[in-house]
LOSE-599101 format. One record per residue (C-alpha): residue number from 1; x, y, z. Coordinates in Angstrom, 3 decimals. Example, Ala and Ser with C-alpha at 12.3 -4.5 7.8 and 13.67 -1.06 7.14 Angstrom:
// LOSE-599101
[node 1, [12.300, -4.500, 7.800]],
[node 2, [13.670, -1.060, 7.140]],
This chain:
// LOSE-599101
[node 1, [-20.636, 57.403, 4.755]],
[node 2, [-18.337, 55.369, 6.995]],
[node 3, [-17.377, 51.994, 5.548]],
[node 4, [-16.187, 49.311, 7.955]],
[node 5, [-16.303, 46.261, 5.680]],
[node 6, [-14.448, 45.444, 2.466]],
[node 7, [-15.401, 42.763, -0.011]],
[node 8, [-12.321, 41.162, -1.581]],
[node 9, [-12.540, 39.720, -5.095]],
[node 10, [-10.047, 37.491, -6.844]],
[node 11, [-9.647, 36.242, -10.408]],
[node 12, [-7.087, 33.461, -10.965]],
[node 13, [-7.838, 31.758, -7.669]],
[node 14, [-11.337, 31.059, -8.945]],
[node 15, [-10.049, 28.550, -11.525]],
[node 16, [-7.929, 26.523, -9.108]],
[node 17, [-10.495, 23.752, -8.744]],
[node 18, [-9.907, 21.458, -5.787]],
[node 19, [-6.965, 23.608, -4.651]],
[node 20, [-9.003, 26.812, -4.477]],
[node 21, [-9.575, 26.553, -0.723]],
[node 22, [-5.809, 26.512, -0.122]],
[node 23, [-5.318, 29.692, -2.169]],
[node 24, [-8.277, 31.365, -0.425]],
[node 25, [-6.924, 30.524, 3.035]],
[node 26, [-3.459, 31.775, 2.106]],
[node 27, [-4.856, 35.026, 0.733]],
[node 28, [-7.002, 35.543, 3.835]],
[node 29, [-3.976, 34.907, 6.077]],
[node 30, [-1.873, 37.391, 4.071]],
[node 31, [-4.599, 40.038, 4.378]],
[node 32, [-4.761, 39.518, 8.149]],
[node 33, [-0.981, 39.928, 8.431]],
[node 34, [-0.842, 43.035, 6.262]],
[node 35, [-3.675, 44.800, 8.095]],
[node 36, [-2.245, 44.441, 11.601]],
[node 37, [-0.789, 47.943, 11.385]],
[node 38, [-4.149, 49.519, 10.473]],
[node 39, [-6.408, 48.087, 13.194]],
[node 40, [-8.178, 44.877, 14.197]],
[node 41, [-10.109, 43.039, 11.499]],
[node 42, [-12.167, 39.898, 11.066]],
[node 43, [-11.348, 38.156, 7.786]],
[node 44, [-13.802, 35.535, 6.504]],
[node 45, [-13.864, 33.342, 3.377]],
[node 46, [-17.236, 32.423, 1.882]],
[node 47, [-18.600, 31.740, -1.620]],
[node 48, [-15.709, 33.039, -3.779]],
[node 49, [-15.412, 36.205, -1.720]],
[node 50, [-13.364, 37.280, 1.263]],
[node 51, [-14.875, 39.845, 3.621]],
[node 52, [-12.746, 42.079, 5.814]],
[node 53, [-14.562, 43.799, 8.695]],
[node 54, [-13.043, 46.327, 11.085]],
[node 55, [-13.442, 45.681, 14.787]],
[node 56, [-13.120, 48.953, 16.644]],
[node 57, [-11.168, 51.988, 15.464]],
[node 58, [-9.150, 51.688, 12.270]],
[node 59, [-7.363, 53.827, 9.698]],
[node 60, [-9.549, 53.700, 6.577]],
[node 61, [-7.070, 55.276, 4.145]],
[node 62, [-4.216, 53.082, 5.350]],
[node 63, [-6.427, 50.011, 5.128]],
[node 64, [-7.268, 50.759, 1.485]],
[node 65, [-3.593, 51.440, 0.692]],
[node 66, [-2.501, 48.149, 2.264]],
[node 67, [-5.169, 45.989, 0.614]],
[node 68, [-4.273, 47.415, -2.810]],
[node 69, [-0.781, 45.910, -2.488]],
[node 70, [-1.732, 42.347, -1.555]],
[node 71, [-0.974, 39.853, -4.365]],
[node 72, [-3.970, 37.730, -5.298]],
[node 73, [-6.584, 40.497, -5.059]],
[node 74, [-8.144, 41.471, -8.389]],
[node 75, [-10.294, 44.217, -6.869]],
[node 76, [-12.065, 45.113, -3.654]],
[node 77, [-14.950, 47.281, -2.563]],
[node 78, [-15.851, 49.198, 0.591]],
[node 79, [-19.379, 47.952, 1.336]],
[node 80, [-22.358, 48.718, 3.522]],
[node 81, [-23.337, 45.538, 5.349]],
[node 82, [-26.931, 44.710, 6.298]],
[node 83, [-28.773, 41.830, 7.942]],
[node 84, [-30.258, 39.433, 5.394]],
[node 85, [-34.043, 39.416, 5.838]],
[node 86, [-36.549, 39.689, 2.982]],
[node 87, [-37.018, 41.639, -0.229]],
[node 88, [-38.818, 44.683, 1.279]],
[node 89, [-36.034, 45.031, 3.865]],
[node 90, [-33.369, 44.760, 1.165]],
[node 91, [-35.109, 47.423, -0.934]],
[node 92, [-35.248, 49.744, 2.060]],
[node 93, [-31.577, 49.190, 2.812]],
[node 94, [-30.613, 49.870, -0.822]],
[node 95, [-32.624, 53.092, -1.009]],
[node 96, [-31.170, 54.266, 2.294]],
[node 97, [-27.638, 53.483, 1.099]],
[node 98, [-28.170, 55.268, -2.221]],
[node 99, [-29.513, 58.370, -0.506]],
[node 100, [-26.690, 58.550, 1.999]],
[node 101, [-24.123, 57.972, -0.720]],
[node 102, [-25.433, 60.345, -3.387]],
[node 103, [-28.155, 62.528, -1.858]],
[node 104, [-30.028, 64.511, -4.518]],
[node 105, [-27.296, 64.388, -7.185]],
[node 106, [-28.402, 64.092, -10.805]],
[node 107, [-26.927, 60.879, -12.209]],
[node 108, [-27.626, 57.642, -14.034]],
[node 109, [-27.449, 54.234, -12.390]],
[node 110, [-27.862, 50.538, -12.946]],
[node 111, [-28.591, 47.806, -10.406]],
[node 112, [-26.407, 44.700, -10.493]],
[node 113, [-27.274, 41.890, -8.069]],
[node 114, [-25.465, 38.643, -7.244]],
[node 115, [-27.576, 36.201, -5.224]],
[node 116, [-25.203, 33.626, -3.762]],
[node 117, [-27.724, 32.710, -1.064]],
[node 118, [-30.150, 30.794, -3.296]],
[node 119, [-32.865, 30.503, -0.630]],
[node 120, [-33.444, 34.252, -0.648]],
[node 121, [-37.112, 34.788, -1.694]],
[node 122, [-36.331, 36.807, -4.848]],
[node 123, [-33.986, 36.158, -7.743]],
[node 124, [-31.436, 38.632, -9.085]],
[node 125, [-33.541, 40.084, -11.944]],
[node 126, [-36.461, 40.740, -9.568]],
[node 127, [-34.159, 42.381, -7.028]],
[node 128, [-32.691, 44.609, -9.749]],
[node 129, [-36.152, 45.607, -10.954]],
[node 130, [-37.630, 46.282, -7.530]],
[node 131, [-34.622, 48.176, -6.166]],
[node 132, [-34.309, 50.200, -9.380]],
[node 133, [-37.965, 51.232, -9.224]],
[node 134, [-37.659, 52.211, -5.569]],
[node 135, [-34.558, 54.338, -6.220]],
[node 136, [-36.269, 56.095, -9.160]],
[node 137, [-39.274, 56.839, -6.968]],
[node 138, [-37.219, 58.137, -4.067]],
[node 139, [-34.795, 60.314, -6.066]],
[node 140, [-36.330, 62.356, -8.922]],
[node 141, [-32.925, 63.521, -10.250]],
[node 142, [-31.713, 60.028, -11.206]],
[node 143, [-32.435, 57.836, -14.204]],
[node 144, [-31.559, 54.320, -15.341]],
[node 145, [-28.855, 53.687, -17.952]],
[node 146, [-28.179, 50.006, -18.502]],
[node 147, [-25.328, 50.589, -20.976]],
[node 148, [-23.067, 53.282, -19.490]],
[node 149, [-24.312, 54.385, -16.067]],
[node 150, [-22.573, 56.887, -13.827]],
[node 151, [-23.069, 54.485, -10.919]],
[node 152, [-23.392, 50.728, -10.614]],
[node 153, [-25.506, 49.986, -7.541]],
[node 154, [-24.179, 46.534, -6.669]],
[node 155, [-25.941, 44.164, -4.297]],
[node 156, [-24.620, 40.817, -3.098]],
[node 157, [-26.921, 38.532, -1.148]],
[node 158, [-24.833, 36.189, 0.976]],
[node 159, [-24.912, 35.341, 4.692]],
[node 160, [-25.369, 39.116, 4.918]],
[node 161, [-26.419, 41.671, 2.317]],
[node 162, [-23.575, 43.782, 0.923]],
[node 163, [-24.365, 46.983, -1.003]],
[node 164, [-21.689, 49.085, -2.707]],
[node 165, [-20.819, 51.229, -5.694]],
[node 166, [-17.009, 51.496, -5.785]],
[node 167, [-14.594, 48.896, -7.132]],
[node 168, [-10.902, 49.498, -6.335]],
[node 169, [-8.312, 47.761, -8.503]],
[node 170, [-5.851, 45.382, -6.837]],
[node 171, [-2.613, 44.034, -8.302]],
[node 172, [-4.020, 40.608, -9.192]],
[node 173, [-1.849, 37.524, -9.403]],
[node 174, [-1.636, 34.810, -6.756]],
[node 175, [-1.233, 34.963, -2.966]],
[node 176, [2.323, 35.244, -1.703]],
[node 177, [3.593, 31.908, -0.445]],
[node 178, [1.651, 29.699, -2.865]],
[node 179, [4.584, 29.344, -5.310]],
[node 180, [7.399, 28.556, -2.879]],
[node 181, [10.401, 30.597, -1.744]],
[node 182, [12.986, 32.104, -4.086]],
[node 183, [16.005, 34.349, -3.668]],
[node 184, [16.246, 37.716, -5.411]],
[node 185, [19.614, 39.167, -6.435]],
[node 186, [18.796, 42.729, -5.413]],
[node 187, [20.918, 45.623, -6.632]],
[node 188, [20.391, 49.348, -6.261]],
[node 189, [19.116, 49.745, -9.824]],
[node 190, [15.718, 49.946, -11.460]],
[node 191, [15.356, 46.376, -12.687]],
[node 192, [15.777, 43.968, -9.774]],
[node 193, [13.088, 45.476, -7.474]],
[node 194, [10.609, 45.223, -10.355]],
[node 195, [11.629, 41.593, -10.949]],
[node 196, [11.039, 40.868, -7.259]],
[node 197, [7.617, 42.520, -7.379]],
[node 198, [6.560, 40.514, -10.445]],
[node 199, [7.598, 37.197, -8.899]],
[node 200, [5.850, 38.082, -5.622]],
[node 201, [2.749, 38.785, -7.695]],
[node 202, [2.974, 35.199, -8.959]],
[node 203, [2.872, 33.859, -5.401]],
[node 204, [6.613, 33.664, -4.648]],
[node 205, [7.902, 34.337, -1.142]],
[node 206, [11.146, 36.295, -1.351]],
[node 207, [14.557, 36.443, 0.260]],
[node 208, [17.124, 38.837, -1.180]],
[node 209, [20.906, 39.018, -1.537]],
[node 210, [22.765, 42.303, -2.008]],
[node 211, [26.478, 42.437, -2.880]],
[node 212, [28.240, 45.323, -1.190]],
[node 213, [31.849, 46.416, -1.887]],
[node 214, [33.157, 48.748, 0.802]],
[node 215, [34.999, 51.112, 0.631]],
[node 216, [34.082, 51.395, -3.065]],
[node 217, [30.404, 51.447, -2.160]],
[node 218, [29.097, 53.650, 0.640]],
[node 219, [26.680, 53.249, 3.519]],
[node 220, [24.252, 55.376, 1.499]],
[node 221, [24.283, 52.743, -1.254]],
[node 222, [23.378, 50.077, 1.313]],
[node 223, [20.584, 52.211, 2.754]],
[node 224, [19.229, 52.703, -0.758]],
[node 225, [19.020, 48.915, -1.218]],
[node 226, [17.369, 48.508, 2.192]],
[node 227, [14.762, 51.073, 1.136]],
[node 228, [14.180, 49.186, -2.124]],
[node 229, [13.775, 45.952, -0.151]],
[node 230, [11.186, 47.705, 2.032]],
[node 231, [9.262, 48.797, -1.068]],
[node 232, [9.260, 45.269, -2.496]],
[node 233, [8.297, 43.876, 0.934]],
[node 234, [5.246, 46.162, 1.005]],
[node 235, [3.892, 43.891, -1.747]],
[node 236, [5.732, 40.619, -1.123]],
[node 237, [5.568, 40.411, 2.651]],
[node 238, [8.595, 39.946, 4.924]],
[node 239, [11.966, 39.604, 3.171]],
[node 240, [15.216, 38.376, 4.704]],
[node 241, [17.956, 40.554, 3.181]],
[node 242, [21.540, 39.240, 3.085]],
[node 243, [24.149, 41.995, 2.699]],
[node 244, [27.267, 40.226, 1.414]],
[node 245, [30.690, 41.905, 1.463]],
[node 246, [32.027, 41.180, -2.020]],
[node 247, [35.120, 43.406, -2.003]],
[node 248, [37.767, 40.731, -1.431]],
[node 249, [36.368, 38.454, -4.145]],
[node 250, [35.913, 41.315, -6.576]],
[node 251, [39.472, 42.598, -6.132]],
[node 252, [40.895, 39.085, -6.444]],
[node 253, [39.122, 38.573, -9.777]],
[node 254, [40.322, 42.011, -10.902]],
[node 255, [43.934, 41.133, -10.086]],
[node 256, [43.976, 37.628, -11.587]],
[node 257, [41.696, 37.585, -14.635]],
[node 258, [41.289, 39.382, -17.974]],
[node 259, [39.494, 42.665, -17.402]],
[node 260, [37.096, 42.258, -20.319]],
[node 261, [35.720, 39.208, -18.494]],
[node 262, [35.460, 40.865, -15.084]],
[node 263, [31.689, 41.406, -15.118]],
[node 264, [30.924, 37.855, -16.240]],
[node 265, [33.289, 36.305, -13.696]],
[node 266, [31.980, 38.543, -10.934]],
[node 267, [28.388, 37.577, -11.732]],
[node 268, [29.279, 33.876, -11.765]],
[node 269, [30.608, 34.144, -8.225]],
[node 270, [27.580, 36.166, -7.154]],
[node 271, [25.476, 33.322, -8.537]],
[node 272, [27.431, 30.754, -6.524]],
[node 273, [27.032, 32.756, -3.303]],
[node 274, [23.338, 33.456, -3.884]],
[node 275, [22.711, 29.768, -4.597]],
[node 276, [24.347, 28.683, -1.338]],
[node 277, [22.322, 31.207, 0.646]],
[node 278, [19.179, 30.159, -1.221]],
[node 279, [19.687, 26.486, -0.413]],
[node 280, [20.207, 27.300, 3.256]],
[node 281, [16.763, 28.935, 3.250]],
[node 282, [14.958, 26.235, 1.298]],
[node 283, [14.636, 28.415, -1.791]],
[node 284, [13.836, 26.656, -5.050]],
[node 285, [15.099, 29.297, -7.478]],
[node 286, [17.066, 32.493, -8.045]],
[node 287, [15.571, 35.720, -9.440]],
[node 288, [17.306, 38.604, -11.180]],
[node 289, [16.344, 41.638, -13.232]],
[node 290, [18.128, 41.109, -16.551]],
[node 291, [16.472, 42.157, -19.807]],
[node 292, [17.851, 40.458, -22.909]],
[node 293, [20.417, 42.606, -24.688]],
[node 294, [20.062, 45.600, -22.374]],
[node 295, [23.796, 45.695, -21.548]],
[node 296, [26.857, 43.604, -22.403]],
[node 297, [26.367, 41.238, -19.463]],
[node 298, [22.787, 40.543, -20.545]],
[node 299, [23.339, 39.056, -23.989]],
[node 300, [22.071, 35.507, -24.465]],
[node 301, [25.656, 34.215, -24.407]],
[node 302, [26.470, 36.132, -21.215]],
[node 303, [23.352, 34.910, -19.416]],
[node 304, [24.126, 31.317, -20.435]],
[node 305, [27.590, 31.582, -18.903]],
[node 306, [26.281, 33.396, -15.801]],
[node 307, [23.643, 30.718, -15.166]],
[node 308, [25.964, 27.721, -15.473]],
[node 309, [27.117, 27.660, -11.804]],
[node 310, [23.598, 28.103, -10.405]],
[node 311, [22.499, 24.508, -9.837]],
[node 312, [18.879, 25.680, -9.584]],
[node 313, [16.458, 27.508, -11.889]],
[node 314, [17.169, 31.189, -12.621]],
[node 315, [14.002, 33.250, -13.115]],
[node 316, [14.141, 36.507, -15.081]],
[node 317, [10.626, 37.973, -15.350]],
[node 318, [11.908, 41.055, -17.222]],
[node 319, [13.775, 39.132, -19.917]],
[node 320, [11.599, 40.385, -22.813]],
[node 321, [10.793, 43.855, -21.422]],
[node 322, [12.231, 47.011, -22.903]],
[node 323, [13.580, 49.680, -20.576]],
[node 324, [10.533, 51.933, -20.738]],
[node 325, [8.299, 49.008, -19.749]],
[node 326, [10.507, 48.419, -16.713]],
[node 327, [10.631, 52.103, -15.775]],
[node 328, [6.846, 52.257, -15.974]],
[node 329, [6.499, 49.333, -13.571]],
[node 330, [9.138, 50.810, -11.269]],
[node 331, [7.132, 54.033, -11.075]],
[node 332, [3.920, 52.099, -10.498]],
[node 333, [5.261, 50.245, -7.468]],
[node 334, [6.885, 53.364, -6.017]],
[node 335, [10.518, 52.263, -6.451]],
[node 336, [11.741, 54.496, -9.281]],
[node 337, [12.709, 57.607, -7.299]],
[node 338, [14.779, 55.468, -4.936]],
[node 339, [16.319, 53.384, -7.716]],
[node 340, [17.714, 56.443, -9.523]],
[node 341, [19.491, 57.889, -6.485]],
[node 342, [23.137, 58.322, -7.605]],
[node 343, [24.813, 55.934, -5.182]],
[node 344, [27.448, 53.508, -6.444]],
[node 345, [26.785, 49.823, -7.008]],
[node 346, [29.412, 47.061, -6.887]],
[node 347, [28.223, 45.788, -10.283]],
[node 348, [29.355, 49.004, -11.975]],
[node 349, [32.559, 49.905, -10.134]],
[node 350, [35.051, 47.943, -12.232]],
[node 351, [33.263, 47.744, -15.570]],
[node 352, [35.728, 47.231, -18.417]],
[node 353, [35.949, 49.725, -21.256]],
[node 354, [35.161, 46.941, -23.746]],
[node 355, [33.498, 44.051, -21.868]],
[node 356, [33.120, 40.732, -23.612]],
[node 357, [29.596, 40.309, -25.016]],
[node 358, [29.840, 36.719, -26.244]],
[node 359, [31.823, 34.884, -23.582]],
[node 360, [32.787, 31.244, -24.131]],
[node 361, [32.046, 28.980, -21.185]],
[node 362, [35.186, 26.867, -21.582]],
[node 363, [37.426, 29.961, -21.657]],
[node 364, [35.713, 31.462, -18.600]],
[node 365, [36.070, 28.178, -16.715]],
[node 366, [39.750, 28.036, -17.652]],
[node 367, [40.336, 31.534, -16.294]],
[node 368, [38.531, 30.623, -13.060]],
[node 369, [41.349, 28.144, -12.416]],
[node 370, [43.543, 31.192, -11.796]],
[node 371, [41.473, 31.961, -8.688]],
[node 372, [43.064, 29.565, -6.211]],
[node 373, [41.685, 30.003, -2.718]],
[node 374, [38.524, 31.789, -3.799]],
[node 375, [36.341, 29.128, -2.146]],
[node 376, [37.633, 30.262, 1.254]],
[node 377, [36.708, 33.821, 0.312]],
[node 378, [33.201, 32.657, -0.584]],
[node 379, [32.882, 30.888, 2.784]],
[node 380, [33.990, 34.062, 4.532]],
[node 381, [31.609, 36.285, 2.546]],
[node 382, [28.637, 34.066, 3.372]],
[node 383, [29.668, 33.582, 6.998]],
[node 384, [30.037, 37.314, 7.636]],
[node 385, [26.935, 38.458, 5.719]],
[node 386, [24.811, 41.005, 7.523]],
[node 387, [21.230, 39.662, 7.742]],
[node 388, [18.222, 41.945, 8.127]],
[node 389, [14.512, 41.201, 8.363]],
[node 390, [12.667, 43.657, 6.128]],
[node 391, [8.918, 44.232, 6.429]],
[node 392, [6.485, 42.617, 8.827]],
């Protein structure tokens, strides 16, 4: 059976009250954008559902793969679409669909009807009963099981009649763009791509900043981060990636400051740079992938000191996750194999043998006074950043 229409279902959007229409329109617009590479589609919003219908040739498998990644979709179903007429016509359509879908297979089924079009001349229980009886009569090898059927024969009576059996899980959440723009500090590790994915799933539109340190980091390390940005963008939509050369700043801190504080000081200046880039883009927050206590720079004291220069909220969706939770999510979104490629990262090049785990803000601020002229270096790093548009 060739399916040309998909019925999109959402969860959280349904409780948005007077704002629901805005979330529906945004989700429909995101679906239209994502599906441009798979064919031409008509996307319509009606009665707590979004229908997606192919116009002309399209790539079915790619369409399914793309829809599965769109934030805001709880599940979706490939459906057979029929003209809405009367009950006998609906019964005939359902029997025809069942036969084409399952033939003479021996299985159990249950009918499940939603009648959004209230003027239809039969209510849901009657439709279930009449369709069920017709299927039993037409196919001797099937039987009804209302508790645990092999197949749910689902019927939705709307402006058209939609009949389907499969329900494909989406990623849920809220449509990208409904929670504002934020800036992700993206490294080449496991954590930050997952953090970006989770915030995109909550409706956040992403930019990203990567701190590069040539010649201590290679072109391969940069390409790894670009690939990770592409993976996140496959869920989040287009991402503007800023590749910032951090070498001069990093070496200056290394030369002037205590080495046990290097990571904290380095991260404070990354925060300052990311915040300036974020403000230039209208971002309302920064995002990073720290998990509390995972490494020395992620203790509560270290994060407090790292956040102090930000001047805007710092979101850390992984803060209470353990490493195996994060790895599992990384594998789920398809980022893990890229994240573990053994290419150097500027955050790990000059790690001290015994880094400070409970830094004191006043001491760190005092040592920053040793860094005369670093503001000019920050201006240079931002002004010479390589900017790439990732995803479409």
